[in-house]
C-alpha positions as CSV (number, residue, x, y, z in Angstrom):
1,X,56.4,82.0,7.3
2,X,57.7,79.0,5.5
3,X,60.4,76.5,5.3
4,X,62.0,77.8,2.2
5,X,64.7,76.9,-0.3
6,X,67.7,79.3,-0.9
7,X,66.1,80.3,-4.2
8,X,62.9,81.5,-2.6
9,X,64.5,83.7,0.1
10,X,62.9,87.2,0.0
11,X,65.8,89.3,1.0
12,X,66.8,91.7,2.2
13,X,65.5,90.7,5.6
14,X,65.5,92.7,8.8
15,X,67.6,90.1,10.6
16,X,69.4,86.9,9.7
17,X,69.7,84.5,12.6
18,X,72.4,81.8,12.3
19,X,71.4,78.8,14.4
20,X,68.1,77.5,15.7
21,X,68.8,76.3,19.2
22,X,68.4,78.1,22.5
23,X,69.9,81.3,21.3
24,X,68.6,81.2,17.7
25,X,65.2,80.1,18.7
26,X,64.9,82.8,21.4
27,X,66.2,85.5,19.1
28,X,63.8,84.5,16.3
29,X,60.9,84.4,18.7
30,X,61.5,87.8,20.2
31,X,62.2,89.5,16.9
32,X,59.3,88.1,14.9
33,X,56.7,88.5,17.7
34,X,57.6,92.3,17.6
35,X,57.2,92.4,13.8
36,X,60.8,92.0,12.4
37,X,61.2,89.9,9.3
38,X,63.8,87.1,10.0
39,X,65.6,84.5,8.0
40,X,66.9,81.6,10.1
41,X,69.8,79.5,8.7
42,X,70.2,76.1,10.2
43,X,73.2,73.9,9.3
44,X,71.3,70.7,10.1
45,X,68.2,69.0,8.7
46,X,64.6,69.8,9.5
47,X,63.2,68.0,12.6
48,X,59.7,67.7,13.9
49,X,59.5,66.3,17.5
50,X,55.8,65.7,17.2
51,X,56.3,63.0,14.6
52,X,59.9,61.8,15.3
53,X,59.8,61.3,19.1
54,X,59.6,57.7,20.2
55,X,57.3,58.4,23.1
56,X,56.4,54.9,24.1
57,X,59.3,52.8,22.8
58,X,61.2,50.8,25.4
59,X,65.0,50.3,25.1
60,X,64.7,46.6,24.2
61,X,63.0,47.7,21.0
62,X,66.0,49.7,19.8
63,X,69.0,48.4,17.9
64,X,71.7,47.2,20.4
65,X,68.9,47.7,23.1
66,X,69.7,51.5,22.8
67,X,73.3,51.2,23.9
68,X,75.4,54.2,23.0
69,X,77.4,54.1,19.7
70,X,79.9,56.6,18.2
71,X,77.1,58.1,16.1
72,X,74.5,58.0,18.9
73,X,76.5,58.4,22.1
74,X,73.3,58.7,24.3
75,X,71.5,55.8,22.7
76,X,69.4,55.0,19.7
77,X,66.4,56.9,20.9
78,X,68.2,60.1,21.9
79,X,66.8,63.1,19.9
80,X,70.2,64.1,18.5
81,X,70.3,63.6,14.7
82,X,73.4,63.8,12.6
83,X,75.4,65.3,15.5
84,X,77.8,64.4,18.3
85,X,81.4,64.7,19.2
86,X,82.3,63.4,15.7
87,X,80.3,64.6,12.7
88,X,81.1,63.0,9.3
89,X,82.7,65.4,6.9
90,X,83.1,68.1,9.6
91,X,86.4,67.5,11.4
92,X,88.2,69.7,14.0
93,X,91.7,69.3,15.4
94,X,93.5,69.5,18.7
95,X,96.9,71.1,19.0
96,X,97.9,68.5,21.6
97,X,97.0,64.8,22.2
98,X,98.3,64.9,25.8
99,X,95.8,63.8,28.4
100,X,93.9,66.8,29.8
101,X,95.0,69.1,26.8
102,X,92.5,67.9,24.2
103,X,89.0,69.3,23.7
104,X,85.9,67.3,22.6
105,X,83.6,69.5,20.5
106,X,79.9,68.5,20.3
107,X,77.8,69.7,17.4
108,X,74.1,69.2,16.8
109,X,73.1,69.2,13.2
110,X,69.3,69.5,13.3
111,X,66.6,72.1,13.7
112,X,66.5,73.1,17.3
113,X,70.1,72.2,17.9
114,X,71.1,70.9,21.3
115,X,67.7,71.9,22.9
116,X,66.2,68.7,21.6
117,X,68.2,66.4,23.8
118,X,69.6,68.5,26.7
119,X,69.0,67.8,30.4
120,X,66.8,71.0,30.7
121,X,68.4,72.0,34.0
122,X,67.6,75.7,34.1
123,X,69.5,77.6,36.8
124,X,69.9,81.4,37.1
125,X,73.4,82.8,37.5
126,X,73.5,84.8,40.7
127,X,75.0,88.2,41.6
128,X,78.4,86.7,42.3
129,X,78.5,85.0,39.0
130,X,78.4,88.2,37.0
131,X,81.2,89.8,39.1
132,X,83.6,87.0,39.9
133,X,86.8,89.0,39.5
134,X,85.6,91.5,42.0
135,X,85.0,88.7,44.5
136,X,88.3,86.7,44.2
137,X,90.5,88.6,41.7
138,X,90.4,85.9,39.0
139,X,89.0,85.9,35.5
140,X,86.8,88.7,34.3
141,X,83.7,90.6,35.5
142,X,80.8,90.9,33.1
143,X,79.9,94.5,32.1
144,X,76.4,93.7,33.3
145,X,75.0,92.7,36.6
146,X,72.4,90.2,37.8
147,X,69.9,93.1,38.0
148,X,70.3,93.7,34.3
149,X,69.5,90.1,33.4
150,X,66.9,89.3,36.0
151,X,63.9,90.6,34.1
152,X,64.9,88.4,31.1
153,X,65.2,85.4,33.4
154,X,61.6,86.1,34.5
155,X,60.4,86.3,30.9
156,X,62.2,83.1,29.7
157,X,60.9,81.1,32.7
158,X,57.4,82.2,32.1
159,X,57.6,81.4,28.4
160,X,59.3,78.0,28.4
161,X,57.9,76.7,31.8
162,X,60.4,75.9,34.6
163,X,59.6,73.9,37.7
164,X,61.3,74.5,41.0
165,X,61.0,76.3,44.3
166,X,62.4,79.5,45.8
167,X,64.7,78.6,48.7
168,X,66.5,81.9,49.4
169,X,70.0,80.4,49.4
170,X,73.2,82.4,48.8
171,X,73.8,83.3,45.2
172,X,70.9,81.0,44.1
173,X,68.3,83.6,43.0
174,X,64.6,83.4,43.6
175,X,62.1,83.8,40.8
176,X,59.2,86.2,41.3
177,X,56.2,84.7,43.0
178,X,54.1,82.6,40.6
179,X,56.7,82.2,37.9
180,X,58.0,78.7,38.8
181,X,55.8,75.6,38.3
182,X,55.5,73.1,41.1
183,X,58.3,70.5,41.1
184,X,57.7,66.7,41.1
185,X,58.1,64.8,44.3
186,X,61.6,63.5,45.1
187,X,62.4,59.9,44.5
188,X,63.2,57.6,47.4
189,X,67.0,57.7,46.6
190,X,66.8,61.5,46.4
191,X,65.0,61.6,49.8
192,X,67.7,59.5,51.3
193,X,70.4,61.7,49.9
194,X,68.6,64.7,51.4
195,X,68.3,63.1,54.8
196,X,72.0,62.1,55.0
197,X,73.1,65.3,53.3
198,X,71.8,67.3,56.3
199,X,74.2,65.4,58.6
200,X,77.0,66.7,56.4
201,X,75.7,70.2,56.1
202,X,74.8,69.8,52.5
203,X,71.4,71.2,51.2
204,X,69.3,69.3,48.7
205,X,66.5,71.3,47.1
206,X,64.0,70.8,44.2
207,X,65.8,71.2,40.8
208,X,64.8,73.8,38.3
209,X,64.1,72.2,35.0
210,X,62.4,73.4,31.8
211,X,59.4,71.1,31.8
212,X,55.7,71.6,32.4
213,X,54.6,70.0,35.6
214,X,51.2,71.6,34.9
215,X,49.8,73.6,32.0
216,X,51.0,77.2,31.5
217,X,48.7,80.1,32.4
218,X,47.7,80.9,28.9
219,X,45.3,83.6,30.1
220,X,47.8,85.7,32.1
221,X,51.3,85.1,30.8
222,X,50.9,86.4,27.2
223,X,50.0,89.9,28.4
224,X,52.9,89.9,30.8
225,X,55.4,88.8,28.1
226,X,54.0,91.1,25.3
227,X,52.3,94.1,26.8
228,X,50.5,96.2,24.2
229,X,51.0,93.7,21.4
230,X,47.6,92.1,20.7
231,X,48.8,89.9,17.8
232,X,51.7,88.4,19.9
233,X,49.4,87.8,22.8
234,X,46.9,86.0,20.6
235,X,49.5,83.8,19.0
236,X,51.1,82.9,22.3
237,X,47.8,82.2,24.0
238,X,46.9,79.7,21.3
239,X,50.4,78.2,21.3
240,X,50.5,77.7,25.1
241,X,47.1,75.9,25.0
242,X,48.7,73.4,22.6
243,X,51.4,72.4,25.1
244,X,50.4,69.6,27.4
245,X,51.6,69.0,30.9
246,X,54.1,66.2,31.3
247,X,52.6,62.8,32.2
248,X,56.0,61.3,33.2
249,X,56.2,58.7,30.4
250,X,59.3,59.4,28.3
251,X,62.9,60.3,28.9
252,X,63.1,64.0,28.0
253,X,66.3,63.4,26.0
254,X,64.2,61.7,23.3
255,X,62.3,64.9,22.6
256,X,58.6,65.5,23.4
257,X,55.7,65.0,21.0
258,X,53.3,66.7,23.4
259,X,55.6,69.8,23.8
260,X,55.7,69.4,27.6
261,X,59.4,70.1,27.8
262,X,61.4,73.0,26.4
263,X,62.9,72.5,23.0
264,X,63.4,75.4,20.5
265,X,61.3,73.3,18.1
266,X,58.4,73.0,20.5
267,X,58.4,76.4,22.3
268,X,60.2,79.1,20.3
269,X,59.7,78.3,16.7
270,X,56.0,77.4,16.5
271,X,54.8,80.9,17.7
272,X,57.5,82.6,15.7
273,X,56.3,80.8,12.6
274,X,52.7,81.8,13.3
275,X,53.6,85.4,13.0
276,X,54.3,85.0,9.3
277,X,57.6,86.8,9.8
278,X,60.0,83.8,9.9
279,X,61.6,82.0,7.0
280,X,63.8,79.0,7.7
281,X,66.4,77.4,5.5
282,X,67.7,74.1,6.8
283,X,70.9,72.3,5.6
284,X,72.4,75.8,5.3
285,X,76.0,75.8,6.4
286,X,77.1,79.4,7.1
287,X,80.5,80.1,5.6
288,X,81.1,83.8,6.0
289,X,79.5,87.1,7.1
290,X,79.6,89.4,4.1
291,X,80.5,93.1,4.6
292,X,80.6,96.3,2.7
293,X,83.7,98.5,2.3
294,X,83.2,100.1,5.7
295,X,83.1,96.7,7.4
296,X,79.4,96.7,8.1
297,X,77.7,93.4,7.6
298,X,75.5,93.0,4.6
299,X,74.4,89.4,5.1
300,X,75.7,85.8,5.1
301,X,77.3,83.5,2.5
302,X,76.2,79.9,3.1
303,X,76.4,76.5,1.5
304,X,73.5,74.1,0.8
305,X,74.8,70.9,2.4
306,X,72.7,68.8,0.1
307,X,74.0,70.2,-3.2
308,X,77.3,72.0,-2.2
309,X,76.1,75.2,-3.9
310,X,76.9,78.5,-2.3
311,X,74.2,81.1,-1.7
312,X,74.0,84.6,-0.2
313,X,71.3,86.3,1.8
314,X,71.1,90.0,2.8
315,X,69.8,91.7,6.0
316,X,70.1,94.8,8.0
317,X,71.4,92.8,11.1
318,X,73.1,89.5,11.5
319,X,72.7,87.5,14.8
320,X,75.2,84.7,15.5
321,X,73.6,81.9,17.5
322,X,75.4,78.9,16.1
323,X,77.0,77.9,19.5
324,X,80.1,79.5,21.0
325,X,82.8,77.8,19.0
326,X,80.9,77.6,15.7
327,X,80.4,81.4,16.0
328,X,84.1,81.8,16.6
329,X,84.8,79.8,13.4
330,X,82.4,81.9,11.4
331,X,83.9,85.2,12.6
332,X,87.5,84.1,12.0
333,X,86.6,82.9,8.5
334,X,85.0,86.3,7.7
335,X,88.1,88.1,6.6
336,X,88.0,91.2,4.5
337,X,89.9,94.4,3.9
338,X,88.0,96.0,6.8
339,X,88.5,92.9,9.0
340,X,91.8,91.4,8.0
341,X,92.0,89.1,11.0
342,X,88.4,88.1,11.0
343,X,85.2,90.0,11.8
344,X,85.1,91.3,15.4
345,X,88.7,90.4,16.0
346,X,90.4,93.8,16.3
347,X,91.2,92.9,20.0
348,X,92.7,89.6,18.9
349,X,90.3,87.9,21.3
350,X,87.9,86.0,19.0
351,X,88.4,82.4,20.0
352,X,90.1,83.2,23.3
353,X,89.0,82.1,26.8
354,X,86.7,79.3,25.8
355,X,85.4,77.4,28.9
356,X,83.4,74.2,29.6
357,X,81.8,73.0,32.8
358,X,84.0,71.1,35.3
359,X,82.8,67.6,35.8
360,X,83.4,64.5,37.9
361,X,81.2,61.8,39.3
362,X,80.8,59.1,41.9
363,X,78.2,56.4,42.7
364,X,77.4,53.1,44.3
365,X,74.9,50.6,45.4
366,X,72.8,51.4,48.6
367,X,71.7,48.4,50.6
368,X,69.0,50.4,52.3
369,X,67.3,50.8,48.9
370,X,67.2,47.1,48.0
371,X,63.9,45.3,47.5
372,X,61.4,48.0,48.3
373,X,57.9,47.5,46.8
374,X,57.7,48.0,43.1
375,X,56.3,51.4,42.0
376,X,56.7,53.9,39.2
377,X,59.1,56.6,40.0
378,X,60.4,57.5,36.5
379,X,59.2,61.0,37.1
380,X,60.3,63.9,34.9
381,X,62.9,62.1,32.8
382,X,65.7,63.5,34.8
383,X,66.6,64.8,38.3
384,X,64.0,66.1,40.6
385,X,66.4,67.6,43.2
386,X,69.9,69.0,43.2
387,X,72.4,70.6,45.5
388,X,73.5,74.2,44.8
389,X,77.0,75.3,45.8
390,X,76.9,75.7,49.6
391,X,80.5,76.7,50.7
392,X,80.7,80.3,49.5
393,X,81.8,81.6,52.9
394,X,84.5,79.0,53.4
395,X,85.7,79.6,49.8
396,X,85.9,83.3,50.2
397,X,87.9,82.8,53.4
398,X,90.4,80.8,51.4
399,X,89.8,77.5,53.2
400,X,89.2,75.2,50.2
401,X,92.2,75.7,48.0
402,X,90.2,76.5,44.8
403,X,88.3,79.6,43.8
404,X,85.0,78.6,42.3
405,X,82.3,76.1,43.3
406,X,80.1,73.3,41.9
407,X,76.6,72.0,42.2
408,X,75.5,68.4,42.5
409,X,73.1,66.5,40.3
410,X,71.7,63.1,41.2
411,X,70.9,60.0,39.3
412,X,68.7,57.4,41.0
413,X,65.4,55.6,40.9
414,X,63.7,53.0,38.8
415,X,64.1,54.5,35.4
416,X,63.6,52.7,32.1
417,X,65.5,49.4,32.6
418,X,69.0,49.1,31.3
419,X,72.2,47.7,32.5
420,X,72.8,50.6,34.9
421,X,69.4,50.2,36.4
422,X,70.4,47.1,38.5
423,X,74.1,46.4,38.2
424,X,77.5,48.1,37.8
425,X,81.1,47.4,38.6
426,X,80.8,48.7,42.1
427,X,79.5,45.3,43.2
428,X,82.5,43.6,41.6
429,X,80.6,40.7,40.0
430,X,78.7,39.8,36.9
431,X,75.7,37.4,36.9
432,X,73.9,35.3,34.4
433,X,70.6,33.4,34.1
434,X,68.4,32.9,37.2
435,X,70.9,34.7,39.4
436,X,70.8,37.7,37.1
437,X,67.0,37.8,37.3
438,X,67.1,37.6,41.1
439,X,69.7,40.3,41.4
440,X,67.8,42.5,38.9
441,X,64.8,42.4,41.2
442,X,66.9,43.0,44.3
443,X,69.2,45.8,43.1
444,X,66.9,47.6,40.6
445,X,66.6,51.2,41.9
446,X,69.2,50.8,44.6
447,X,71.9,52.8,42.9
448,X,72.7,56.5,43.5
449,X,75.1,58.5,41.3
450,X,76.5,61.9,42.2
451,X,77.6,64.3,39.4
452,X,79.5,67.5,40.1
453,X,79.1,70.4,37.7
454,X,81.6,73.2,38.5
455,X,82.9,76.6,37.4
456,X,85.9,76.9,35.2
457,X,88.0,80.1,35.4
458,X,88.9,81.4,31.9
459,X,92.6,81.0,31.1
460,X,94.9,82.0,28.2
461,X,95.7,78.3,27.4
462,X,92.1,77.5,26.5
463,X,91.2,78.8,23.1
464,X,90.4,77.9,19.5
465,X,91.7,79.1,16.2
466,X,91.5,78.3,12.5
467,X,93.6,75.3,11.5
468,X,95.9,76.4,8.7
469,X,95.7,73.1,6.8
470,X,92.4,71.3,7.5
471,X,89.0,72.1,5.8
472,X,85.6,70.4,6.0
473,X,83.9,68.6,3.2
474,X,82.7,72.0,1.8
475,X,86.1,73.5,1.9
476,X,85.5,75.7,5.0
477,X,88.5,75.9,7.3
478,X,88.0,74.1,10.6
479,X,88.8,74.9,14.2
480,X,91.9,73.8,16.1
481,X,91.6,73.6,19.9
482,X,94.0,74.4,22.7
483,X,93.0,73.3,26.2
484,X,94.2,73.3,29.7
485,X,92.6,73.0,33.1
486,X,94.1,75.1,35.9
487,X,94.9,73.9,39.4
488,X,91.6,75.5,40.6
489,X,89.6,73.0,38.5
490,X,91.7,70.0,39.4
491,X,91.4,70.8,43.1
492,X,87.7,71.4,42.7
493,X,87.1,67.9,41.3
494,X,89.2,66.3,44.0
495,X,86.9,68.1,46.5
496,X,83.9,66.7,44.6
497,X,85.1,63.2,44.8
498,X,85.8,63.4,48.5
499,X,82.4,65.0,49.2
500,X,80.6,62.3,47.1
501,X,82.5,59.5,48.8
502,X,81.7,60.8,52.3
503,X,78.1,61.3,51.3
504,X,77.4,57.9,49.8
505,X,79.1,56.3,52.8
506,X,76.7,58.2,55.0
507,X,73.9,56.6,52.9
508,X,75.2,53.1,53.7
509,X,77.2,52.4,50.6
510,X,80.1,49.9,51.2
511,X,82.0,50.6,47.9
512,X,85.6,49.6,48.2
513,X,86.6,52.6,46.0
514,X,88.3,55.5,47.6
515,X,88.5,59.0,46.1
516,X,91.8,60.1,44.6
517,X,93.5,63.4,45.5
518,X,94.8,63.8,41.9
519,X,92.1,65.8,40.1
520,X,93.7,65.3,36.7
521,X,92.8,61.6,36.8
522,X,89.1,62.1,37.5
523,X,88.2,65.3,35.7
524,X,86.0,64.9,32.6
525,X,87.7,66.0,29.3
526,X,87.1,69.6,28.2
527,X,84.0,69.7,26.0
528,X,82.5,66.4,27.3
529,X,79.9,68.2,29.4
530,X,78.8,70.1,26.3
531,X,78.6,73.4,28.1
532,X,81.3,75.3,26.1
533,X,81.0,79.1,26.3
534,X,83.3,82.0,25.7
535,X,85.4,82.9,22.7
536,X,83.5,86.1,22.0
537,X,83.4,87.5,25.5
538,X,81.5,90.6,26.4
539,X,83.2,93.5,28.2
540,X,83.2,97.3,28.8
541,X,86.5,97.8,27.0
542,X,86.7,97.0,23.2
543,X,90.4,96.3,23.6
544,X,89.7,93.5,26.1
545,X,86.5,92.0,24.7
546,X,84.7,91.1,21.5
547,X,81.2,92.3,22.2
548,X,79.7,95.1,24.3
549,X,77.1,94.8,27.1
550,X,74.3,94.3,24.6
551,X,76.1,91.4,22.8
552,X,77.0,93.6,19.8
553,X,80.4,93.2,18.3
554,X,82.6,96.2,18.8
555,X,83.9,96.1,15.2
556,X,80.6,95.7,13.2
557,X,77.6,97.7,14.6
558,X,75.0,95.4,13.1
559,X,76.5,92.0,14.1
560,X,75.4,90.5,17.4
561,X,76.4,87.3,19.2
562,X,73.4,85.7,21.0
563,X,74.9,82.4,22.0
564,X,77.2,81.4,24.9
565,X,80.2,82.9,23.2
566,X,79.6,86.2,25.1
567,X,80.0,84.6,28.5
568,X,82.8,86.3,30.4
569,X,82.7,83.5,33.0
570,X,81.1,80.1,33.2
571,X,79.3,79.7,36.5
572,X,78.6,76.3,37.9
573,X,75.0,76.9,36.7
574,X,74.1,75.2,33.4
575,X,74.3,77.9,30.8
576,X,71.2,77.5,28.7
577,X,68.8,79.7,30.7
578,X,71.3,82.5,30.7
579,X,71.9,82.1,27.0
580,X,68.2,82.5,26.4
581,X,67.9,85.5,28.8
582,X,70.8,87.3,27.1
583,X,69.4,86.5,23.6
584,X,66.1,88.0,24.6
585,X,67.9,91.1,26.0
586,X,70.0,91.5,22.8
587,X,67.0,91.1,20.6
588,X,65.1,93.8,22.5
589,X,68.1,96.1,21.9
590,X,68.1,95.3,18.2
591,X,64.4,96.1,18.0
592,X,64.9,99.4,19.8
593,X,67.9,100.4,17.6
594,X,65.9,99.5,14.5
595,X,63.0,101.6,15.5
596,X,65.4,104.5,16.1
597,X,66.9,104.0,12.6
598,X,70.3,103.1,14.0
599,X,70.3,99.7,12.4
């Protein structure tokens, strides 16, 4: 394996993987560990978390004390490089500027993509989530079931390391015994939320997050993940031993030099590289999938972002893992005589039914949490507990007025100090000097924030297409977005707000704010949660979908979509774990078909 230049590519390869994040990393890992020769094309620059992660820097050492800026929205130390909702030279457009009709598109331009800075919340979709239309008559059913994906959830959890517990709650699947790592203890604010939540009938359980609370079982797991493959077992055994357990020192969003958390750059790519089967070209902006006269893919045309020069690479199979909307853009720009409307678009559905997670929040200051003895409760650089959706029965009975649910994430504790650590607008005052120091000591750690993350039902008004006039700096046509929330999502966020307000009042908060009943005023803009999926949805009927049950495009037998584009619905569960499980499943299918000589 090597980081190579376009000139040194040794094509044809078995597989070209476009993208290096959760989908691309997982695809490359699965394929190379089983002997396939893979070329990975990454649009962003190379990135090494071992040398670039500011493990022990405090916010006061950063420019602007690590406050967010347009080019670093999550602060100076956030792991995202050359990416965000606005990327220089890479515009996108919205068909409408009306409030609630615009879409914010996040791109990560770096090796490992979004996996370097994400929240690492790793939730399995449940049985209901794969068959939502059968349950309430809305949206689409997947052509696969939970049982089809469960073995791949098991594999991904064992490989990346996920802490959490099995609680046996409705549509919140358990993992097999021994797969999950022990969760960290709940913080005091989370404990209070759990205690008061019980009075409201709301469960609070340990979160599932991709982070090593203890070292992985390097003796037993490799054989389970790669039975009969001695080379893969040896490589993975050595790699797992080089990952350290978390010592609760650094915000996970900065990346992790000790490889305790999951990033594609720390978990998938190192063992894939060790096989000798992976070549990586960074700064490689994919422009088009090339095809032969029959419409079968022959490779990828891409542009070197540093020189502007176009190059081509050849392979037996092309795997799209660039993120849902970037994959749509690439397919629509891949026009040919065999695919006049874009590759994979004979159904006219490429770009249709894009979805994001529904979001709204609430928070306040809790007098009960003031002035407790100083102690370190930074923990795992993110939430330790969460609330899965708990009102399935009420919803099925039609008592809520909206069709899909949400889970609740918590923000609390004495994290690395910043403005939000000890003061916000809920107190209605701003302090200076000695009073500020006194209030910092008093209020530090006494705030609790509730964030809802809900399911969006796919609708015909939410889609992306190629803008007929705008191109990026390399001349590649860009996407134009159309977006609309349905009444289900607007009623859902109104329910979130009411729930959070009641909950925080039960905890003793005296905030003067009251929840609004108009969901359009509190819902987060589309794309702002950075969970966009859909656009190349999978299905059982080629006239009503873009890919089949194995993530293969109906129109080109050797083109697969491994990212969130294949999602036929977007459950309230964060999508990354499912993306990886489906990518592993698609890669297994590719390997099987290659061995049979079908690819």
